[in-house]
C-alpha positions in Angstrom: 27.6 66.2 55.4 26.8 62.0 55.7 29.8 59.2 57.0 29.7 56.4 54.8 30.5 52.7 55.0 30.7 50.8 52.5 29.5 47.4 52.9 31.9 44.2 51.6 30.3 44.2 48.4 30.0 47.6 47.3 31.6 49.3 43.6 35.1 49.7 44.6 34.8 52.4 41.7 32.8 54.0 42.9 34.2 54.5 45.8 37.2 55.7 44.4 35.8 58.2 41.7 33.7 59.7 45.5 37.7 60.5 47.0 39.1 61.4 43.6 36.2 64.2 42.5 36.0 64.7 46.5 39.1 64.1 48.9 37.5 64.8 52.0 34.8 62.5 50.9 33.5 60.6 54.5 33.6 57.0 54.0 35.4 53.2 54.7 34.9 50.6 53.3 34.4 47.4 56.0 36.7 45.7 54.6 39.3 48.5 55.7 37.3 48.4 59.8 38.5 44.3 60.7 34.3 43.6 59.0 35.1 41.8 56.0 33.6 38.7 55.9 30.3 40.2 58.7 27.2 40.0 57.8 24.2 42.2 57.4 23.7 42.5 60.9 27.1 42.9 61.6 27.8 45.6 59.8 24.7 47.9 60.6 25.6 48.0 64.5 29.0 48.9 63.7 27.3 51.5 61.2 24.5 52.4 64.3 27.7 53.1 67.2 29.4 54.9 64.4 26.8 57.0 63.1 27.4 56.2 59.5 24.9 55.6 56.9 25.0 52.3 55.0 25.8 52.2 51.2 25.2 48.7 49.4 23.8 47.4 46.4 22.0 44.4 48.3 18.5 45.1 47.9 17.8 41.5 49.0 18.9 41.3 52.6 20.1 44.9 53.8 16.9 46.5 54.0 15.0 43.5 55.7 18.2 43.6 57.8 18.0 47.1 58.3 14.1 47.2 59.1 14.7 45.1 61.5 16.6 47.0 63.0 15.1 49.6 63.1 11.6 47.0 64.7 13.6 45.5 67.9 14.4 49.7 68.5 18.1 49.9 67.8 19.5 52.3 66.4 20.4 53.0 62.9 22.4 55.5 61.0 20.6 54.8 57.7 21.1 53.1 54.0 21.7 53.5 51.1 20.4 51.1 48.2 21.9 51.3 44.5 21.2 49.0 41.9 24.5 47.0 40.6 23.6 48.0 37.6 23.5 51.8 37.7 26.2 53.5 36.0 29.3 54.7 38.0 29.2 57.8 37.5 25.7 58.7 38.1 26.1 56.9 41.7 28.8 59.1 42.0 27.3 62.5 41.1 24.1 61.2 43.4 26.2 60.9 46.8 28.1 63.4 45.7 24.6 65.6 45.8 22.5 64.3 48.9 26.4 65.2 51.2 26.3 68.3 49.3 22.7 69.0 50.7 22.0 67.2 53.6 22.6 67.0 56.8 23.8 62.6 58.4 20.7 62.9 61.0 18.3 63.3 57.6 19.0 59.8 57.4 18.4 57.6 60.4 16.1 54.8 60.7 15.8 55.6 56.7 16.0 53.0 54.0 16.6 55.0 51.3 16.5 53.2 47.3 19.2 56.1 44.8 18.7 57.5 42.6 15.1 59.4 44.3 
């Protein structure tokens, strides 16, 4: 099972769909943990401290900030980057599959673009 945090601009329909399909899905939103308006480095730091993979649509800056953490030898729980044009239903299926078929530790220090 994976533990996720969705960044501020992540599609809420995907988050809601995950929770509708699997009510115990372990996901939080940055808006709900006091990080509204926080930059990528702050979100990545919180995610590392709380062992949560960051879920984002931000292909422009989030991967670079994640790689910067790795270059600085800072911990990183992982990042899943989904294209914002990816269909909501398919995104939900991909994330449910990753949740069912992988462990949190498999994604440490990795930036993954979905679909795989």
